[in-house]
C-alpha positions in Angstrom: 200.3 14.7 -63.7 197.6 13.3 -66.0 194.8 15.6 -67.1 191.6 13.9 -68.1 189.3 15.6 -70.6 185.6 15.2 -70.3 184.0 14.1 -73.5 180.4 14.2 -74.7 179.2 11.6 -77.2 176.9 13.2 -79.8 175.1 12.1 -82.9 176.3 14.6 -85.5 173.9 15.3 -88.5 173.3 17.8 -91.2 170.3 19.8 -92.3 171.0 22.0 -95.2 174.3 23.8 -94.6 174.1 23.4 -90.8 175.7 20.8 -88.6 173.9 19.7 -85.4 174.4 17.3 -82.6 172.1 15.4 -80.1 173.4 13.7 -77.0 173.7 10.0 -77.9 172.0 9.0 -74.6 168.7 10.5 -75.9 168.9 8.6 -79.2 167.2 5.2 -79.6 168.2 4.5 -83.2 168.7 5.8 -86.7 166.5 4.6 -89.6 166.4 5.1 -93.4 163.8 4.7 -96.0 160.7 4.3 -93.9 157.5 5.6 -95.6 155.9 8.6 -93.8 152.1 8.7 -93.7 150.7 12.3 -93.7 148.2 13.3 -91.0 145.6 16.0 -91.8 145.6 19.0 -89.6 148.9 18.1 -88.0 151.2 20.9 -86.7 153.5 22.3 -89.4 156.6 20.6 -87.8 155.0 17.2 -87.9 155.6 15.5 -91.3 153.4 12.6 -90.4 153.8 9.2 -88.7 155.8 6.0 -89.3 155.3 2.4 -88.3 158.6 1.3 -86.7 158.4 -2.3 -85.8 154.8 -2.0 -84.7 155.1 1.3 -82.9 153.4 4.4 -84.4 155.9 7.3 -84.1 155.4 11.0 -85.2 158.0 12.4 -87.7 159.3 15.8 -86.7 160.7 18.1 -89.3 163.7 20.2 -88.1 163.7 22.0 -91.5 160.2 23.3 -90.7 161.2 24.1 -87.1 164.3 26.0 -88.3 162.3 27.8 -91.1 164.5 26.2 -93.8 163.3 25.2 -97.3 161.2 22.0 -97.1 161.0 21.2 -100.8 164.6 20.0 -101.0 165.0 16.7 -102.9 167.5 14.3 -101.4 168.2 10.7 -102.4 167.3 9.6 -98.9 166.5 11.3 -95.6 167.3 9.7 -92.3 165.3 9.5 -89.2 166.9 9.9 -85.7 164.6 8.1 -83.2 164.7 9.9 -79.9 162.7 11.1 -76.9 161.5 14.6 -76.4 159.4 15.4 -73.3 158.6 11.8 -72.8 157.3 11.3 -76.4 159.3 9.1 -78.9 159.7 11.0 -82.1 161.5 10.4 -85.4 163.5 13.5 -86.3 164.0 13.9 -90.0 167.5 14.9 -91.0 169.3 15.2 -94.3 172.3 13.1 -93.3 173.7 11.5 -90.1 177.4 12.1 -90.4 178.9 10.3 -87.4 178.8 9.5 -83.7 181.5 11.7 -82.3 183.1 12.3 -78.9 183.3 16.1 -78.4 185.8 17.6 -76.0 184.0 19.4 -73.2 186.5 22.2 -73.3 185.4 22.9 -77.0 181.7 23.2 -76.1 180.4 26.5 -74.9 177.1 28.3 -74.4 175.2 29.4 -77.5 175.8 33.1 -78.3 173.1 35.3 -76.7 172.1 36.6 -80.2 170.7 33.2 -81.1 169.3 32.4 -77.6 165.8 33.7 -77.0 162.1 33.2 -77.5 161.6 30.2 -79.8 165.1 28.9 -79.6 164.9 26.9 -76.4 166.1 23.8 -78.4 169.6 25.3 -78.8 171.7 24.0 -75.9 175.3 24.9 -76.8 177.8 25.2 -79.6 180.9 23.0 -80.1 184.0 23.9 -82.0 185.2 21.0 -84.3 187.9 20.7 -86.9 185.7 21.6 -89.8 183.5 24.3 -88.1 180.8 24.5 -85.5 178.2 22.0 -84.3 175.0 23.4 -82.8 174.1 21.1 -79.9 170.3 20.6 -79.5 168.3 20.1 -76.4 165.6 17.7 -77.4 163.3 18.7 -74.6 163.4 22.2 -75.9 162.1 21.1 -79.4 158.6 20.7 -78.1 156.6 22.7 -75.6 154.2 20.8 -73.4 151.2 21.5 -75.7 153.1 20.1 -78.7 154.2 17.0 -76.8 150.6 16.4 -75.6 149.3 16.9 -79.2 151.9 14.4 -80.6 151.0 11.9 -77.9 147.3 12.2 -78.8 148.2 11.7 -82.5 150.1 8.5 -81.6 147.3 7.2 -79.4 144.6 7.9 -82.1 146.6 5.9 -84.7 147.2 2.8 -82.6 
């Protein structure tokens, strides 16, 4: 009897010491070395905007969202282009490691100690060979007000 294992394809990336994943079906692309233009009075998690092939896209800082140091100097940062609540955003990450297929049996719910108010973006946790990957829910990254604000920023820049 053949047993089939369900697999979930994830973009695996690093921010600081943490390893995170996003469902590959939500990702539109990965970009490097695109200049970010700052926007006055933008929310703290918004680093600015980029021009990606004629489209104005807000850049979202997971370091800021996760309350991690933001003054870290890296040779290059990468941008994961994805959709959150219907808004295309560029998520700034330190390094995209790989596109991996994670065994469904190795993915479990996030521990209750890290689930709560303000962590709606944590979907689950996957066990991998070299540790744990926190799987993010992109729609949990932004609340409706933030999504509307980002949409307004984009519309005002075009």
